[in-house]
C-alpha positions in Angstrom: -19.5 15.6 -70.3 -18.4 13.6 -67.3 -17.6 9.9 -67.9 -19.9 7.2 -66.7 -18.1 5.7 -63.7 -20.7 2.9 -63.1 -18.8 -0.2 -62.2 -15.4 1.6 -62.1 -13.5 0.7 -58.9 -12.8 3.2 -56.2 -9.0 3.4 -56.8 -9.6 4.5 -60.4 -12.1 7.1 -59.2 -9.6 8.4 -56.7 -7.0 8.7 -59.4 -9.3 10.7 -61.6 -10.3 12.9 -58.7 -6.7 13.8 -57.8 -5.3 13.9 -61.3 -4.4 17.6 -61.1 -2.2 16.8 -58.1 -0.4 13.9 -59.7 2.8 13.7 -57.7 5.1 13.2 -60.7 3.8 16.2 -62.5 5.6 18.6 -60.2 9.0 17.1 -61.0 8.7 17.8 -64.7 9.5 21.1 -66.4 7.5 23.0 -68.9 7.3 21.8 -72.5 9.2 23.6 -75.3 7.6 24.8 -78.6 9.4 22.0 -80.4 8.3 19.1 -78.1 7.0 16.0 -79.8 3.5 14.9 -78.7 2.9 11.4 -77.4 0.3 9.5 -75.4 0.1 6.4 -73.4 -2.8 4.3 -72.2 -3.1 3.4 -68.6 -5.6 0.6 -68.9 -7.1 -0.8 -65.7 -9.0 -4.0 -65.8 -10.5 -6.7 -63.6 -10.0 -10.5 -63.6 -11.2 -13.2 -61.2 -7.8 -12.8 -59.5 -8.2 -9.1 -58.9 -7.6 -5.7 -60.6 -4.7 -5.1 -62.9 -3.0 -2.7 -65.4 -1.8 -3.4 -68.9 1.9 -3.1 -69.8 3.9 -4.2 -72.8 7.6 -5.1 -73.3 9.3 -3.5 -76.1 11.2 -5.7 -78.5 15.0 -6.0 -78.2 15.3 -5.2 -81.9 14.2 -1.5 -81.5 16.8 1.2 -82.0 15.6 3.0 -78.9 13.8 1.8 -75.7 14.8 -1.8 -76.7 13.6 -4.4 -74.3 11.8 -1.9 -72.0 8.5 -2.5 -70.4 6.1 0.4 -70.9 2.5 1.5 -71.1 1.1 1.0 -74.7 1.7 4.3 -76.4 3.6 6.4 -78.9 3.8 9.5 -81.0 0.7 11.3 -82.4 -0.1 11.1 -86.0 -1.4 13.9 -88.1 -5.2 14.3 -88.1 -6.0 11.9 -85.2 -7.8 12.7 -82.0 -4.9 13.5 -79.7 -4.3 12.3 -77.0 -7.2 9.8 -76.7 -7.1 8.6 -80.3 -3.3 8.3 -80.2 -3.4 6.1 -77.0 -6.1 3.9 -78.3 -4.4 3.4 -81.7 -1.1 2.5 -80.2 -2.8 0.1 -77.7 -4.5 -1.6 -80.6 -1.2 -1.8 -82.7 1.0 -2.9 -79.8 -1.3 -5.1 -77.7 -4.3 -6.0 -79.8 -6.6 -3.9 -77.6 -10.0 -3.3 -79.3 -10.6 0.5 -78.9 -14.4 -0.3 -78.7 -13.7 -2.4 -75.5 -12.1 0.5 -73.7 -14.0 3.0 -71.6 -12.0 6.2 -71.7 -12.3 7.9 -68.3 -10.1 10.9 -68.7 -6.6 12.2 -69.2 -3.9 13.0 -66.7 -1.7 16.2 -66.8 0.9 16.1 -69.6 4.4 15.1 -68.5 7.4 16.7 -70.3 10.5 14.6 -70.8 13.1 17.3 -71.2 16.1 15.2 -72.2 14.1 13.7 -75.2 12.0 16.9 -75.7 8.8 14.9 -75.6 5.4 15.6 -74.1 3.5 12.5 -72.9 -0.2 12.6 -72.0 -1.4 9.5 -70.0 -5.0 8.5 -70.9 -6.9 6.5 -68.3 -9.1 3.7 -69.4 -11.2 0.9 -67.9 -12.0 -2.5 -69.2 -15.3 -3.6 -67.8 -15.2 -6.5 -70.3 -11.5 -7.3 -70.9 -10.7 -9.0 -74.2 -7.8 -11.2 -75.1 -4.6 -9.4 -75.7 -2.1 -10.3 -78.4 1.4 -9.2 -79.1 1.3 -6.7 -82.0 4.1 -6.2 -84.5 6.8 -8.6 -83.1 9.4 -6.2 -84.3 8.1 -3.6 -81.9 6.6 -5.6 -79.0 8.0 -8.7 -77.4 5.1 -9.5 -75.1 2.0 -8.1 -73.4 1.4 -8.4 -69.6 -1.6 -7.8 -67.4 0.1 -6.9 -64.1 -1.9 -7.4 -60.9 -2.2 -4.2 -58.8 -1.6 -6.4 -55.8 1.9 -7.1 -57.0 2.7 -3.5 -57.8 1.8 -2.4 -54.3 3.5 -5.3 -52.5 6.3 -3.7 -50.5 8.5 -6.7 -51.1 8.5 -5.9 -54.8 9.4 -2.3 -54.4 12.8 -0.7 -54.2 14.9 1.9 -55.9 17.5 1.4 -58.5 20.8 3.2 -59.3 21.6 3.7 -63.0 25.2 3.6 -64.1 25.0 7.4 -64.5 24.4 7.8 -60.8 20.6 8.3 -61.0 18.3 6.6 -58.6 14.6 6.2 -58.9 11.6 3.9 -58.0 11.5 0.4 -59.3 9.2 -2.7 -59.2 10.0 -6.4 -59.5 6.9 -7.6 -61.3 5.9 -9.8 -64.2 9.5 -11.2 -64.5 11.0 -7.8 -65.1 12.5 -4.8 -63.3 10.3 -1.8 -64.0 12.1 1.5 -63.7 12.5 4.8 -65.4 9.6 6.7 -66.8 7.0 3.9 -66.4 8.0 3.2 -62.8 7.8 6.9 -62.0 4.3 7.1 -63.5 3.2 3.9 -61.7 4.5 5.2 -58.4 2.6 8.5 -58.9 -0.6 6.7 -60.1 -0.6 4.2 -57.2 -0.2 7.1 -54.7 -3.0 9.2 -56.3 -5.2 6.2 -56.4 -4.8 5.6 -52.7 -3.3 2.2 -53.2 0.4 2.8 -52.3 1.7 1.0 -49.2 4.8 1.9 -47.2 8.0 0.4 -48.6 11.7 0.6 -47.9 12.9 3.6 -49.9 16.3 3.1 -48.4 16.7 -0.1 -50.4 18.8 1.1 -53.4 20.0 -1.6 -55.8 22.3 -1.6 -58.8 20.0 -1.6 -61.9 22.1 -3.9 -64.0 22.6 -6.4 -61.2 18.8 -6.4 -60.6 18.0 -6.9 -64.3 20.5 -9.8 -64.4 19.0 -11.4 -61.3 15.4 -11.1 -62.5 15.8 -11.7 -66.2 19.1 -13.5 -66.5 20.7 -10.7 -68.6 21.7 -7.1 -68.4 19.6 -4.6 -70.3 21.3 -1.3 -69.5 22.8 0.3 -72.6 23.9 3.9 -72.9 22.1 5.4 -75.9 22.0 9.2 -76.4 18.7 9.0 -78.2 17.0 7.3 -75.2 17.1 9.7 -72.3 13.8 9.5 -70.4 15.1 8.0 -67.2 16.5 11.3 -65.6 13.0 12.9 -65.7 11.8 10.5 -63.0 15.1 10.0 -61.1 15.6 11.2 -57.5 17.7 14.1 -58.5 19.1 16.0 -61.4 22.4 14.7 -62.9 25.6 16.7 -63.3 26.0 15.2 -66.8 24.4 12.1 -68.2 22.5 10.5 -71.0 21.0 7.4 -69.5 18.7 5.0 -71.2 15.2 4.3 -69.9 14.1 0.8 -69.2 10.4 0.7 -68.6 8.1 -1.9 -66.9 6.1 -4.7 -68.1 
């Protein structure tokens, strides 16, 4: 059954209509039989200041993905309704999102992260009546941010970053953080599919660590073999590398 799109803004409708052609999808390989299953919630909402999307910042205390902004999400648990149930459960645990307040509109094509052998399915949701968000378990989540779409599409906030491994990929300077890696790649694809993307200077390539220090006052790039999602959304394949992903808030 088709979702009820009453009151859903045009950009979300456009995203759903072009989901099968999501630009990022064609840069990912096919999943292996051993791939772990995960889901993230791309939750659009509306405030008096305009439309936005929900992101979280991972805690610095995590063993992997520490300090990274991201969409709410995580691994599937046995017996739950994957991917929708997984995305809603994780959003509730990480950002206090009441599943009953979310109108699930659809799912985007799965994205395979080869270096971490992980399949991620983005679930698209809409808040027609957004509720207050709260930081979930402080050991896992440092903060929750509703990021205005107007900031994400602002050309002045867009550039590319170069990871110490040599990778380059899209990035955003929003909500007091540098958004890059997997989350930035998904955001870039979603904004394009939604018809919101504006021309920006793709020749503006900046050092990732320097940008993080400028925006946040500290450097967050750490090489961790267990944290390798960044290459899957970089501009080109690496000769050898195991970079860490820092996602967006």
